[in-house]
Phi, psi and omega in degrees: 000154178282163177304139181281350182250154173295151179214150175271143181230121175276117182269003175088180181233134178210158176265131179282117185257163175296324178299317178301312180299313181299316179297318180297311182298323177292321182295317182271359179053048180279113183279348182290150182257001186302317183292317178294318181293321183266355180063029180255155181254130178300136179305325180292331175296319178293320178296322178296320178297318178298316179299319176299318178297319179298318179299320178292322187275327183264145175268097181259132183290158175304143180092359179294137182237133175279119187248340178202159181212131172238136180224133176236111179272123184256332183201144180290147176243132181259155174303136179098346179279149176265135180235159178225135182246140175226148179218160175221124178276152173277174171280125182298152174229154183258142175201123174056041178081009179235148175251127183255139180223125175254144182229118174272139179223158176218140176242130181237158178219124182052047176067010177245136175294133178245339182207134174229157178183184181214136176233146181231137177234158173229141182233142178292142178269124178279128181259000000 
């Protein structure tokens, strides 16, 4: 089972690299050239990185399913900029044999929020 209390999660600090952007664009097969030409990173690429960090930081039981994602892009992030992620989990709740957990997150760059969002997962409850 997941922790019964809300918790803060430090998602770390990292520099957004050209390699990260290239891998993301190749993975999603995005044919547009706007991101490469402007040296900007798609907000969803940053949200995917945050989700990856959350998976590494949280102990999620086998069978956990990602069920929703909300993303609010506040400011563009360019390749080469350093970002820092923070998250806060909700207190999990039970419904129908599943435990639900929502996680609010924020990504900042130079002390300004650039991306905010919420992700929700559900995990089977072991009886």
